[in-house]
LOVO-470717 format. One record per residue: residue in one letter; z, x, y of N, C-alpha, C in turn. Coordinates in steps of 0.05 Angstrom, whole numbers, padded with zeros to 5 digits, always signed. Example, Ala and Ser with C-alpha at 12.3 -4.5 7.8 and 13.67 -1.06 7.14 Angstrom:
<pts>
a+00156+00264-00114+00156+00246-00090+00156+00264-00066s+00142+00257-00045+00143+00273-00021+00157+00258+00001
</pts>
This chain:
<pts>
m+00000+00017-00024+00000+00000+00000+00000+00017+00025l+00016+00039+00025+00017+00057+00047-00010+00070+00053k-00024+00078+00031-00050+00091+00034-00070+00071+00047r-00069+00046+00038-00087+00026+00049-00081+00021+00078t-00055+00020+00085-00047+00015+00113-00058+00037+00131g-00056+00062+00121-00066+00085+00137-00096+00083+00141f-00110+00074+00121-00139+00072+00124-00146+00051+00144v-00133+00028+00143-00138+00006+00163-00131+00015+00191f-00109+00030+00194-00101+00040+00220-00122+00059+00231a-00131+00077+00215-00152+00096+00224-00177+00081+00232a-00185+00061+00216-00208+00046+00222-00205+00031+00249f-00181+00021+00254-00175+00007+00279-00179+00026+00302l-00168+00050+00299-00170+00070+00321-00199+00077+00327a-00215+00080+00305-00244+00086+00309-00258+00064+00324l-00253+00039+00316-00266+00017+00329-00257+00014+00358a-00233+00021+00363-00222+00019+00390-00229+00043+00407n-00243+00062+00395-00251+00087+00409-00227+00102+00419v-00206+00103+00402-00181+00117+00409-00182+00144+00396s-00175+00166+00410-00175+00193+00399-00153+00194+00378y-00160+00205+00355-00141+00206+00332-00142+00233+00320a-00120+00247+00318-00118+00273+00306-00111+00270+00276w-00131+00275+00259-00127+00273+00230-00104+00292+00222p-00086+00283+00204-00063+00300+00197-00071+00328+00187l-00094+00331+00173-00102+00357+00163-00112+00375+00185g-00119+00363+00208-00130+00379+00230-00158+00390+00223m-00166+00410+00238-00192+00421+00234-00192+00447+00219e-00168+00457+00212-00167+00482+00197-00181+00480+00170g-00193+00501+00162-00206+00502+00136-00235+00511+00138y-00251+00503+00118-00278+00513+00115-00298+00491+00121w-00319+00498+00135-00339+00478+00143-00367+00489+00138h-00386+00471+00132-00413+00480+00127-00432+00458+00138g-00454+00467+00151-00473+00447+00162-00498+00460+00172v-00511+00446+00190-00537+00456+00201-00537+00453+00231v-00553+00471+00244-00560+00468+00272-00590+00466+00274k-00599+00449+00292-00628+00444+00295-00636+00454+00323m-00649+00478+00323-00656+00491+00349-00686+00490+00352n-00696+00497+00376-00724+00497+00381-00739+00516+00362r-00726+00537+00355-00740+00556+00337-00736+00551+00307g-00722+00529+00301-00719+00521+00273-00692+00510+00266v-00689+00503+00240-00664+00493+00230-00650+00515+00215f-00623+00518+00220-00608+00540+00208-00583+00529+00195h-00576+00540+00172-00551+00532+00158-00528+00550+00169i-00506+00538+00175-00483+00553+00186-00457+00546+00171n-00439+00565+00171-00412+00561+00159-00392+00568+00181m-00369+00555+00180-00348+00561+00199-00321+00559+00185t-00304+00578+00192-00276+00578+00183-00257+00577+00207i-00239+00557+00206-00220+00553+00228-00192+00558+00217s-00177+00574+00231-00149+00580+00222-00131+00584+00246k-00105+00586+00241-00085+00591+00262-00074+00619+00260t-00070+00631+00283-00057+00657+00284-00026+00653+00282p-00011+00674+00277+00018+00671+00275+00031+00659+00300d+00019+00662+00323+00030+00651+00347+00021+00623+00353g+00006+00611+00334-00002+00583+00337-00028+00578+00350a-00042+00599+00359-00068+00596+00371-00090+00592+00349f-00112+00580+00357-00134+00575+00338-00154+00598+00340q-00165+00605+00317-00187+00624+00316-00209+00614+00297a-00233+00623+00301-00255+00613+00284-00276+00635+00281q-00288+00636+00257-00310+00653+00251-00333+00636+00241y-00358+00647+00243-00381+00632+00234-00401+00650+00221d-00417+00639+00204-00440+00653+00191-00465+00636+00197n-00487+00650+00202-00514+00637+00201-00527+00648+00176t-00525+00633+00154-00533+00643+00128-00563+00647+00125d-00579+00631+00140-00608+00635+00139-00615+00660+00155l-00600+00667+00175-00606+00690+00191-00593+00715+00180g-00576+00712+00160-00562+00736+00149-00541+00747+00168l-00529+00729+00184-00508+00737+00203-00481+00727+00192y-00463+00746+00187-00437+00738+00175-00414+00749+00192n-00392+00733+00190-00366+00741+00203-00368+00745+00233a-00385+00729+00246-00386+00730+00275-00362+00714+00286n-00352+00721+00309-00328+00709+00320-00334+00689+00342f-00319+00667+00343-00319+00650+00366-00298+00661+00386k-00303+00658+00411-00284+00665+00432-00274+00639+00445n-00250+00641+00457-00239+00619+00472-00239+00592+00457v-00228+00594+00432-00227+00570+00415-00204+00552+00424s-00210+00527+00429-00189+00508+00436-00194+00482+00421i-00172+00470+00412-00173+00444+00398-00153+00426+00412k-00164+00403+00422-00147+00383+00434-00152+00356+00421g-00132+00347+00406-00136+00323+00390-00158+00326+00370s-00179+00311+00372-00201+00313+00352-00225+00327+00364d-00222+00342+00386-00244+00356+00399-00240+00386+00398l-00261+00400+00392-00261+00430+00390-00281+00441+00410h-00273+00462+00424-00290+00477+00442-00288+00506+00434a-00311+00519+00432-00312+00548+00425-00337+00560+00436e-00336+00587+00439-00358+00602+00451-00367+00624+00431p-00391+00621+00420-00401+00642+00402-00402+00670+00416e-00397+00690+00401-00395+00717+00413-00421+00726+00425f-00444+00713+00417-00469+00721+00429-00477+00704+00453g-00458+00687+00462-00464+00671+00486-00467+00642+00480g-00463+00625+00501-00466+00596+00498-00439+00583+00492e-00440+00558+00483-00415+00544+00476-00421+00523+00455v-00400+00515+00441-00402+00494+00420-00380+00474+00426n-00387+00448+00425-00368+00427+00428-00371+00407+00405l-00350+00404+00389-00351+00387+00365-00328+00367+00365h-00334+00344+00352-00314+00322+00350-00309+00316+00320l-00283+00315+00313-00276+00308+00285-00276+00278+00281d-00290+00269+00260-00291+00240+00255-00263+00230+00246w-00260+00204+00246-00234+00192+00241-00225+00196+00212l-00243+00202+00194-00236+00208+00166-00228+00237+00163g-00233+00253+00183-00226+00282+00182-00245+00298+00164q-00269+00288+00159-00287+00302+00140-00313+00312+00153t-00318+00305+00178-00343+00313+00191-00338+00322+00220l-00351+00343+00227-00352+00352+00255-00380+00349+00266v-00383+00334+00288-00409+00329+00300-00407+00336+00329g-00429+00348+00339-00430+00354+00368-00454+00370+00375t-00452+00387+00395-00474+00402+00405-00467+00431+00410g-00487+00447+00409-00485+00475+00418-00503+00478+00443k-00496+00497+00460-00512+00501+00484-00518+00531+00487t-00542+00537+00495-00550+00564+00504-00562+00561+00532p-00568+00582+00546-00580+00579+00572-00607+00564+00572i-00620+00562+00549-00646+00550+00548-00648+00524+00533e-00627+00516+00518-00629+00491+00503-00602+00481+00495t-00601+00455+00489-00578+00442+00477-00587+00431+00449y-00572+00437+00429-00580+00431+00402-00558+00416+00386p-00565+00398+00368-00545+00383+00352-00533+00400+00330i-00508+00394+00323-00494+00407+00301-00480+00385+00285e-00481+00387+00259-00466+00369+00241-00454+00386+00218m-00428+00384+00214-00415+00400+00193-00396+00383+00177k-00394+00390+00151-00375+00377+00133-00357+00397+00120r-00333+00387+00111-00315+00405+00098-00327+00415+00071g-00321+00440+00064-00330+00449+00038-00327+00479+00036k-00322+00488+00011-00319+00517+00006-00342+00528-00010d-00363+00512-00015-00385+00520-00031-00399+00546-00021f-00398+00550+00005-00413+00572+00016-00399+00599+00013i-00374+00599+00005-00358+00624+00004-00367+00641-00019l-00372+00629-00042-00379+00644-00066-00405+00633-00077p-00420+00648-00094-00445+00637-00105-00442+00610-00118r-00420+00608-00134-00415+00582-00147-00385+00581-00154l-00373+00557-00150-00345+00554-00154-00339+00542-00182n-00317+00552-00194-00309+00539-00219-00290+00516-00213i-00279+00503-00234-00263+00479-00229-00237+00485-00215f-00229+00510-00214-00204+00518-00201-00209+00528-00173g-00234+00527-00163-00241+00536-00136-00246+00565-00134g-00246+00580-00157-00252+00608-00157-00281+00613-00163i-00288+00639-00166-00315+00646-00172-00323+00640-00201q-00346+00628-00204-00357+00624-00231-00376+00647-00237t-00372+00661-00259-00388+00684-00265-00405+00680-00290n-00396+00661-00308-00411+00656-00332-00434+00637-00327y-00456+00640-00341-00479+00623-00338-00492+00618-00364r-00498+00593-00370-00514+00585-00393-00539+00571-00384y-00561+00579-00395-00587+00568-00386-00587+00537-00388r-00599+00524-00369-00602+00495-00369-00630+00488-00361v-00642+00469-00375-00669+00460-00369-00669+00446-00341p-00687+00454-00323-00688+00441-00297-00692+00411-00298e-00679+00397-00280-00683+00368-00279-00709+00361-00265k-00723+00341-00275-00748+00333-00262-00742+00317-00237t-00756+00323-00216-00753+00309-00190-00778+00294-00184n-00779+00281-00161-00803+00266-00154-00821+00281-00135d-00820+00308-00135-00836+00323-00116-00863+00332-00128g-00869+00323-00153-00895+00330-00165-00895+00354-00183l-00872+00369-00184-00871+00392-00202-00860+00383-00229e-00874+00391-00250-00865+00385-00277-00845+00406-00286t-00828+00400-00305-00808+00419-00315-00813+00424-00345a-00802+00446-00354-00804+00454-00382-00781+00471-00390d-00776+00472-00416-00754+00489-00427-00764+00518-00429l-00750+00536-00417-00757+00564-00418-00761+00574-00447r-00746+00564-00465-00748+00572-00493-00775+00564-00505n-00786+00542-00496-00812+00533-00506-00835+00548-00492e-00829+00563-00471-00850+00579-00457-00848+00608-00464k-00835+00614-00487-00832+00641-00497-00817+00659-00478g-00797+00648-00465-00781+00663-00446-00756+00675-00460d-00748+00698-00451-00723+00711-00461-00699+00699-00447v-00687+00679-00459-00665+00664-00446-00642+00683-00441k-00635+00700-00459-00612+00718-00455-00616+00736-00430l-00641+00746-00426-00646+00763-00403-00644+00747-00377v-00654+00723-00377-00652+00706-00354-00623+00699-00348e-00608+00693-00369-00579+00687-00365-00565+00711-00354e-00572+00735-00363-00560+00759-00352-00567+00762-00322g-00592+00756-00315-00600+00758-00287-00585+00738-00269v-00583+00713-00277-00568+00694-00261-00539+00701-00260g-00528+00712-00282-00501+00721-00282-00496+00744-00263t-00516+00760-00259-00515+00782-00239-00511+00770-00211i-00526+00749-00205-00523+00736-00179-00495+00724-00176l-00486+00710-00197-00460+00697-00195-00437+00717-00192s-00440+00741-00204-00419+00761-00202-00422+00780-00179l-00439+00772-00160-00443+00787-00135-00458+00813-00139g-00472+00817-00161-00488+00840-00165-00513+00840-00148l-00521+00817-00139-00542+00813-00119-00532+00792-00099d-00525+00801-00076-00510+00785-00057-00527+00765-00042r-00515+00742-00036-00525+00722-00017-00552+00711-00025v-00557+00707-00051-00581+00693-00060-00577+00663-00058h-00596+00650-00045-00593+00621-00042-00607+00605-00063s-00629+00615-00073-00644+00600-00094-00660+00619-00111l-00665+00611-00136-00682+00626-00154-00697+00605-00171l-00723+00606-00169-00740+00586-00181-00763+00600-00195v-00769+00592-00220-00790+00604-00236-00808+00582-00247l-00834+00586-00244-00855+00569-00256-00870+00585-00277r-00873+00574-00300-00889+00587-00322-00910+00566-00331h-00935+00574-00331-00957+00555-00337-00956+00530-00320g-00948+00533-00295-00947+00511-00276-00923+00493-00278k-00904+00499-00295-00880+00482-00298-00855+00497-00291v-00836+00483-00279-00811+00495-00270-00794+00500-00295v-00787+00525-00301-00770+00532-00324-00743+00542-00315l-00740+00548-00290-00714+00557-00279-00712+00547-00250d-00690+00535-00244-00686+00523-00217-00656+00524-00210e-00647+00546-00199-00619+00551-00194-00613+00555-00164y-00590+00545-00155-00582+00547-00127-00554+00557-00124f-00548+00570-00102-00523+00584-00098-00513+00580-00070y-00487+00586-00065-00475+00584-00038-00479+00556-00025g-00479+00535-00041-00481+00509-00030-00509+00498-00025y-00529+00515-00028-00556+00506-00023-00565+00487-00045q-00583+00468-00039-00592+00448-00057-00623+00448-00058p-00635+00436-00079-00664+00437-00081-00679+00426-00057e-00667+00406-00044-00681+00393-00021-00677+00408+00005d-00660+00429+00006-00655+00443+00031-00678+00460+00039k-00687+00456+00063-00707+00474+00075-00693+00495+00091q-00703+00520+00090-00690+00541+00105-00711+00559+00117q-00703+00576+00135-00721+00594+00148-00735+00612+00128i-00761+00614+00129-00776+00631+00111-00786+00656+00125y-00780+00659+00151-00787+00682+00166-00816+00690+00161s-00822+00715+00153-00850+00724+00152-00866+00712+00129v-00854+00697+00111-00870+00681+00093-00887+00662+00109t-00879+00656+00133-00895+00639+00151-00923+00651+00155k-00925+00677+00155-00951+00690+00158-00969+00683+00135s-00959+00682+00111-00975+00676+00088-00983+00646+00088v-00965+00629+00098-00973+00601+00103-00996+00600+00122f-00994+00615+00144-01015+00615+00164-01041+00626+00152a-01039+00646+00135-01064+00657+00122-01078+00634+00107t-01062+00617+00095-01073+00594+00080-01087+00574+00099l-01074+00569+00122-01086+00552+00142-01111+00564+00153f-01111+00590+00158-01136+00602+00168-01158+00600+00147g-01151+00604+00121-01171+00600+00100-01183+00573+00101m-01167+00552+00105-01177+00525+00107-01195+00521+00132a-01187+00534+00154-01204+00533+00178-01231+00546+00173q-01230+00568+00159-01256+00582+00152-01272+00564+00133d-01259+00552+00113-01273+00534+00095-01286+00511+00110q-01274+00503+00133-01285+00481+00149-01306+00490+00169g-01310+00517+00170-01330+00527+00189-01320+00531+00218l-01294+00530+00221-01283+00532+00249-01282+00561+00258l-01275+00579+00240-01273+00608+00246-01281+00623+00221n-01285+00649+00225-01288+00666+00201-01279+00694+00207v-01273+00709+00186-01260+00735+00190-01279+00756+00202s-01305+00751+00201-01324+00771+00212-01329+00768+00242q-01319+00747+00254-01323+00743+00283-01309+00764+00299k-01321+00772+00321-01308+00791+00339-01288+00775+00357l-01264+00785+00359-01243+00771+00373-01250+00764+00401y-01262+00784+00416-01267+00780+00444-01293+00765+00449d-01309+00760+00428-01331+00741+00431-01319+00712+00433l-01296+00709+00422-01282+00683+00424-01266+00679+00450f-01261+00702+00463-01247+00702+00489-01261+00721+00508p-01287+00715+00515-01303+00734+00531-01292+00739+00559e-01277+00720+00569-01267+00723+00597-01249+00747+00601y-01237+00757+00579-01219+00780+00581-01234+00806+00586r-01260+00807+00582-01276+00831+00587-01279+00836+00617k-01271+00817+00633-01273+00820+00662-01249+00834+00675e-01228+00838+00659-01204+00850+00669-01208+00880+00675k-01195+00890+00696-01197+00918+00703-01187+00937+00681s-01168+00927+00666-01156+00944+00645-01172+00942+00618w-01195+00930+00619-01211+00926+00594-01218+00953+00581q-01214+00954+00555-01221+00977+00539-01245+00970+00521k-01266+00985+00522-01290+00979+00507-01285+00977+00477k-01266+00993+00467-01261+00993+00438-01250+00966+00428k-01241+00949+00447-01232+00922+00439-01256+00906+00428n-01280+00913+00436-01304+00898+00426-01306+00901+00396k-01293+00920+00383-01296+00925+00355-01277+00908+00338i-01257+00896+00351-01236+00882+00336-01247+00855+00325t-01244+00852+00299-01252+00827+00286-01228+00810+00281v-01233+00785+00275-01212+00766+00267-01198+00777+00242g-01214+00787+00223-01202+00798+00198-01183+00821+00203m-01188+00836+00224-01170+00859+00230-01143+00848+00239l-01142+00826+00253-01116+00814+00260-01101+00805+00235l-01116+00793+00216-01103+00783+00192-01094+00805+00173s-01108+00828+00174-01100+00851+00157-01084+00871+00172m-01078+00866+00198-01060+00882+00215-01071+00910+00219v-01097+00913+00223-01109+00939+00230-01125+00937+00256s-01115+00919+00274-01130+00915+00299-01129+00939+00318g-01108+00955+00315-01105+00978+00334-01088+00972+00358f-01080+00946+00361-01063+00939+00384-01037+00954+00384d-01026+00959+00408-01001+00973+00411-00978+00953+00407r-00974+00946+00382-00951+00928+00376-00944+00932+00346d-00918+00940+00342-00907+00943+00315-00882+00926+00314d-00883+00903+00302-00859+00885+00301-00836+00897+00286l-00841+00913+00266-00819+00925+00251-00804+00945+00268a-00818+00960+00285-00805+00980+00301-00789+00968+00324n-00793+00942+00328-00779+00929+00351-00763+00905+00342m-00753+00906+00317-00738+00883+00306-00711+00878+00321a-00700+00899+00333-00673+00896+00345-00674+00883+00372v-00698+00879+00383-00700+00867+00410-00717+00841+00408v-00714+00824+00428-00729+00800+00429-00759+00807+00433n-00776+00793+00418-00805+00798+00421-00813+00791+00450p-00824+00811+00464-00830+00806+00493-00851+00783+00496m-00867+00778+00476-00886+00756+00478-00872+00730+00485t-00849+00726+00472-00835+00700+00475-00823+00696+00502l-00822+00717+00518-00811+00716+00545-00833+00711+00566t-00858+00709+00557-00881+00706+00576-00890+00677+00575p-00903+00668+00597-00912+00640+00598-00939+00635+00584d-00952+00657+00575-00979+00654+00562-00980+00674+00539w-00975+00664+00515-00974+00681+00491-01002+00693+00484v-01023+00677+00488-01049+00686+00482-01057+00710+00500s-01052+00707+00526-01058+00729+00545-01042+00754+00538y-01016+00750+00532-01000+00773+00524-01013+00788+00502c-01022+00774+00481-01033+00788+00458-01060+00801+00464l-01077+00787+00479-01104+00798+00484-01103+00820+00504e-01083+00822+00520-01081+00843+00540-01066+00868+00531l-01056+00867+00506-01043+00891+00495-01063+00914+00494p-01055+00938+00501-01073+00961+00498-01079+00968+00469v-01102+00979+00464-01110+00989+00438-01104+01018+00437v-01087+01026+00418-01079+01055+00416-01089+01068+00390h-01101+01052+00372-01114+01064+00348-01142+01052+00346e-01160+01068+00335-01187+01058+00330-01186+01033+00312p-01197+01011+00322-01195+00986+00306-01205+00990+00277g-01189+00980+00258-01197+00981+00230-01187+01006+00216t-01173+01024+00230-01165+01049+00217-01135+01053+00212f-01118+01037+00225-01089+01042+00224-01074+01016+00220w-01057+01015+00199-01042+00991+00194-01015+00992+00209a-01009+00971+00224-00983+00968+00237-00974+00939+00234y-00949+00935+00228-00939+00907+00223-00939+00892+00249n-00960+00876+00253-00964+00862+00278-00970+00833+00274g-00950+00817+00270-00953+00788+00268-00956+00776+00295t-00947+00789+00316-00949+00779+00344-00978+00772+00350s-00997+00789+00342-01025+00786+00350-01040+00764+00335l-01025+00749+00318-01038+00726+00305-01041+00702+00323h-01027+00702+00346-01025+00678+00361-01051+00669+00376p-01069+00688+00382-01096+00678+00391-01110+00661+00369l-01105+00668+00344-01117+00653+00322-01104+00626+00319s-01077+00625+00323-01063+00599+00323-01075+00581+00345f-01079+00592+00368-01091+00576+00390-01119+00566+00383l-01135+00584+00371-01163+00576+00365-01165+00554+00344i-01148+00556+00323-01149+00535+00303-01142+00508+00315a-01121+00508+00332-01113+00483+00344-01135+00472+00363e-01147+00490+00378-01168+00482+00397-01193+00471+00382k-01202+00485+00361-01226+00478+00348-01223+00454+00329s-01199+00451+00318-01194+00428+00300-01185+00403+00314g-01175+00406+00338-01164+00383+00352-01136+00375+00342k-01124+00392+00325-01098+00387+00314-01080+00410+00320s-01054+00405+00326-01035+00427+00328-01032+00440+00301i-01021+00464+00300-01016+00477+00275-00999+00460+00256p-00977+00448+00265-00961+00431+00247-00978+00407+00237e-00995+00396+00254-01012+00373+00245-01033+00383+00225f-01045+00406+00231-01066+00417+00213-01054+00424+00186a-01030+00436+00186-01017+00443+00161-01010+00418+00145q-00999+00398+00159-00991+00374+00144-01015+00359+00132t-01036+00358+00148-01060+00343+00139-01074+00356+00115y-01079+00382+00118-01097+00395+00099-01083+00411+00077l-01058+00419+00082-01044+00434+00062-01021+00419+00050y-01003+00409+00066-00978+00398+00056-00981+00370+00044n-00997+00353+00056-01001+00327+00043-01012+00329+00015p-01033+00345+00010-01043+00347-00018-01022+00359-00037l-01004+00376-00027-00984+00389-00044-00958+00372-00046g-00956+00350-00031-00932+00334-00032-00908+00347-00017i-00914+00360+00005-00894+00374+00022-00893+00360+00049y-00869+00358+00060-00866+00350+00088-00848+00370+00102s-00860+00384+00122-00844+00404+00136-00855+00408+00164p-00844+00393+00183-00853+00395+00211-00840+00417+00228d-00822+00432+00215-00806+00451+00231-00821+00478+00234w-00831+00482+00258-00845+00507+00265-00833+00517+00292g-00835+00543+00296-00828+00553+00323-00850+00546+00343r-00842+00540+00367-00861+00532+00387-00859+00548+00412g-00881+00551+00426-00882+00566+00450-00894+00550+00473p-00899+00563+00496-00910+00549+00519-00938+00539+00514h-00946+00518+00529-00973+00506+00527-00978+00496+00498s-00957+00487+00485-00959+00474+00458-00969+00493+00437i-00968+00519+00441-00976+00538+00420-00955+00539+00399t-00963+00542+00374-00944+00544+00351-00941+00573+00343r-00916+00580+00338-00910+00607+00328-00917+00608+00299v-00934+00627+00291-00944+00628+00263-00936+00654+00249d-00919+00670+00261-00911+00695+00248-00883+00692+00236t-00867+00672+00244-00840+00669+00234-00830+00641+00242f-00805+00635+00234-00790+00611+00242-00801+00584+00232h-00816+00585+00210-00823+00560+00196-00802+00556+00174s-00799+00531+00166-00779+00524+00145-00792+00510+00122l-00785+00518+00098-00793+00506+00073-00771+00507+00053s-00771+00489+00033-00752+00491+00011-00764+00511-00010a-00747+00520-00028-00756+00538-00050-00778+00524-00066r-00775+00499-00071-00796+00485-00087-00822+00482-00071d-00820+00479-00045-00845+00480-00028-00858+00507-00031m-00843+00528-00029-00854+00555-00031-00867+00560-00058a-00855+00549-00079-00866+00552-00106-00894+00538-00108k-00897+00516-00094-00922+00502-00094-00944+00520-00081l-00937+00534-00060-00956+00552-00047-00964+00574-00066g-00945+00586-00080-00951+00607-00099-00969+00596-00122q-00963+00572-00131-00979+00560-00153-01007+00554-00143l-01010+00546-00118-01037+00541-00107-01054+00566-00108y-01042+00589-00101-01057+00615-00102-01062+00623-00131l-01042+00619-00148-01046+00626-00176-01069+00609-00189n-01071+00585-00180-01092+00567-00190-01118+00570-00175k-01121+00591-00159-01145+00597-00144-01153+00574-00125g-01132+00562-00113-01137+00542-00093-01137+00513-00103q-01132+00509-00128-01132+00482-00139-01104+00471-00141w-01102+00445-00137-01076+00431-00140-01082+00404-00154n-01070+00400-00177-01075+00375-00192-01105+00369-00195g-01120+00390-00201-01148+00387-00206-01166+00385-00182k-01154+00385-00158-01169+00383-00133-01170+00411-00119q-01194+00418-00109-01197+00444-00095-01187+00440-00066v-01161+00447-00062-01149+00444-00035-01157+00468-00017l-01159+00491-00029-01166+00516-00015-01188+00530-00031s-01208+00541-00018-01229+00553-00034-01220+00577-00050a-01231+00580-00074-01225+00603-00090-01235+00629-00076q-01256+00627-00060-01265+00650-00045-01244+00660-00026w-01230+00641-00013-01210+00650+00006-01186+00663-00009v-01178+00651-00031-01156+00663-00046-01163+00692-00053e-01188+00697-00061-01196+00724-00068-01197+00742-00044q-01207+00732-00021-01207+00747+00004-01179+00754+00013a-01162+00734+00013-01135+00738+00024-01118+00758+00009t-01123+00760-00017-01107+00777-00034-01121+00803-00042a-01146+00807-00033-01160+00832-00038-01148+00854-00021f-01153+00879-00029-01143+00902-00014-01159+00905+00013h-01144+00905+00035-01156+00911+00061-01143+00934+00075a-01118+00941+00068-01104+00963+00081-01080+00971+00063k-01070+00994+00069-01045+01004+00056-01023+01003+00077t-01000+00991+00069-00978+00989+00088-00967+01016+00095t-00955+01019+00118-00944+01045+00126-00914+01046+00121f-00902+01025+00111-00874+01026+00103-00872+01027+00073n-00850+01037+00063-00846+01041+00034-00817+01036+00028f-00810+01011+00020-00782+01005+00014-00777+01000-00016w-00798+01000-00032-00793+00998-00061-00803+01023-00074h-00820+01023-00094-00829+01047-00107-00852+01060-00092q-00866+01045-00075-00890+01055-00062-00897+01038-00039a-00916+01047-00023-00928+01030-00002-00944+01008-00016f-00946+00985-00003-00959+00962-00016-00988+00960-00006d-01004+00947-00023-01031+00940-00014-01029+00914+00003y-01045+00913+00023-01044+00890+00041-01071+00876+00043g-01070+00849+00041-01094+00833+00043-01095+00820+00070y-01100+00794+00071-01098+00779+00095-01071+00764+00094l-01050+00778+00104-01023+00767+00106-01010+00762+00078w-01021+00774+00057-01009+00774+00031-01007+00803+00021y-00987+00809+00005-00983+00836-00006-00990+00835-00036s-00995+00859-00047-00996+00862-00076-00985+00889-00084t-00975+00891-00109-00963+00916-00119-00963+00915-00149p-00964+00938-00162-00960+00938-00191-00930+00935-00198v-00925+00920-00220-00897+00918-00230-00898+00926-00259s-00876+00937-00269-00874+00946-00296-00868+00923-00315y-00886+00920-00335-00883+00898-00354-00885+00910-00382h-00861+00912-00395-00860+00922-00422-00875+00949-00425g-00871+00966-00406-00882+00993-00409-00910+00997-00397k-00922+00976-00385-00948+00979-00372-00946+00966-00345n-00966+00971-00328-00967+00960-00301-00985+00936-00300i-00976+00915-00287-00992+00891-00281-00989+00885-00251t-01006+00869-00240-01006+00865-00211-00990+00839-00204a-00973+00842-00184-00959+00819-00173-00968+00816-00144y-00974+00792-00135-00981+00786-00108-00957+00771-00096f-00952+00776-00070-00928+00764-00059-00929+00760-00029a-00913+00741-00020-00907+00736+00008-00878+00744+00013d-00873+00757+00035-00847+00770+00040-00836+00761+00067g-00811+00751+00067-00798+00743+00092-00771+00757+00095w-00765+00764+00120-00740+00778+00126-00716+00763+00114g-00696+00777+00105-00671+00765+00095-00672+00760+00065g-00695+00765+00053-00697+00761+00024-00712+00736+00015q-00733+00729+00030-00749+00705+00023-00774+00715+00009y-00779+00706-00015-00802+00716-00030-00816+00694-00045i-00843+00696-00046-00860+00682-00065-00875+00704-00080w-00871+00706-00106-00886+00724-00123-00904+00708-00142y-00928+00716-00147-00943+00705-00169-00958+00727-00184v-00958+00724-00211-00969+00744-00229-00990+00731-00247p-01015+00734-00240-01036+00721-00256-01036+00728-00286d-01030+00753-00292-01030+00761-00321-01009+00746-00337l-00988+00736-00324-00967+00721-00338-00967+00691-00332d-00986+00682-00315-00986+00654-00307-00958+00647-00296l-00948+00663-00278-00920+00662-00270-00918+00661-00239v-00900+00643-00230-00893+00642-00201-00863+00644-00199t-00853+00659-00181-00824+00662-00176-00818+00660-00146v-00798+00645-00140-00788+00643-00112-00759+00651-00111m-00753+00668-00091-00725+00674-00086-00721+00671-00056t-00699+00657-00048-00691+00656-00020-00663+00667-00018a-00657+00679+00005-00631+00693+00008-00625+00697+00037g-00601+00708+00041-00592+00716+00068-00580+00743+00067n-00594+00762+00055-00582+00789+00051-00598+00812+00062g-00624+00810+00062-00641+00832+00072-00643+00855+00053d-00633+00852+00028-00634+00874+00009-00659+00871-00009s-00682+00878+00003-00707+00874-00010-00711+00891-00035v-00700+00915-00035-00703+00933-00058-00689+00921-00082k-00665+00911-00080-00651+00899-00102-00665+00874-00112e-00676+00858-00094-00690+00834-00102-00715+00841-00118f-00730+00861-00109-00754+00870-00124-00746+00880-00152d-00725+00896-00153-00715+00906-00179-00707+00882-00197f-00693+00862-00186-00685+00839-00201-00709+00824-00212f-00729+00819-00195-00753+00805-00203-00767+00819-00226e-00769+00845-00224-00783+00861-00245-00767+00861-00271k-00741+00865-00269-00725+00868-00293-00719+00842-00307y-00711+00821-00292-00701+00797-00304-00721+00774-00306i-00742+00775-00290-00762+00753-00291-00788+00762-00304v-00801+00783-00293-00826+00792-00304-00823+00799-00333n-00802+00814-00340-00799+00823-00368-00785+00804-00386a-00780+00779-00376-00769+00758-00393-00791+00744-00408f-00817+00751-00403-00839+00737-00416-00856+00757-00431
</pts>
């Protein structure tokens, strides 16, 4: 009776719009999402009291790989919380009358964004046992069939080494490979492994970072299939007005569209060398002009530099020539046929879409993209993307200048390839790579697609994991 009375009283206060401080307060663990202009991010927050009774709070942006950041000036009055992230701005949240949800907004100098968080400890460890501690044991389970169009199968029926896969998942659970959010494997087009960690779920979309580039490569291939653009066109034939500038360099006449896609344009921009600072393009009012006015410091076609920035003139052209924004173009020609809905893209001035990073997909969405390439552009018997483009995009066009695994990688049009060791011999794996541990791998020799999402940035360990526990499980 007492419990029921308390419930009725709390309901009365909510209806009367009376501030009510839940007896548990706000202390504890919280998990939720923020929806910003540059994308949707998963966040965690821990609220506690210091010995002198003051409140303190820490937060993680798990998609960004940012952990143990501190809030400053934390104050809680009744059911309202105010705090200031250490990187600037402010957060204002309100505790619901049941004491289970925090809802409010965050503010930066350039935007106000919504936040919703719920109580939960799932994000602290890869997986919790019934006692709230870490679960380290794992037994293989056949993936559940969902309504997203992907069929499932038993790994054992696909000649998979279940013990090796169990050992691999156990490595994730025991923190041998930190902050993995999802691991998904398709064999012969069917999902045979579908595991999630740190509170992530199959339906969760998260930042895929530079895997966005490989999505854009697919959109460009579709634009080429439609006759809108092609890789042989000279960039400045498409923007001839820039030849009138006093700073014009004649060698820019040599730059082709394909050179932008294979990152050998010669432009003075290396995104890897400038990861610690804000991309200066995003601070300008005209992203296309910023890219086209970059000086050329290498002979076009001769030097590879990681330059996703210079893709944005192509983003502009596809939108202009198709009459659809990049999100609309992607949804119409790529995502609708694959049964994907994902409108979250980074956006810039004059309605330009950012195509080098800040797009969001679920692990299962990513797997569909890998399967599309493995099937040479077919999906459910329909040619969604031409086989010619799949071949072009994954063919060798340049050698990367970085080397974080066993060797430098071969680079196509915004897709990578590399040999992997398979039972004592080398076979080729093609892959899309995003910062923080986002991967789509596909291996034609094994009819295999693998997706891993994470928030750790430990690319070497993830590659080793893929080769040891996935490739060699078949």
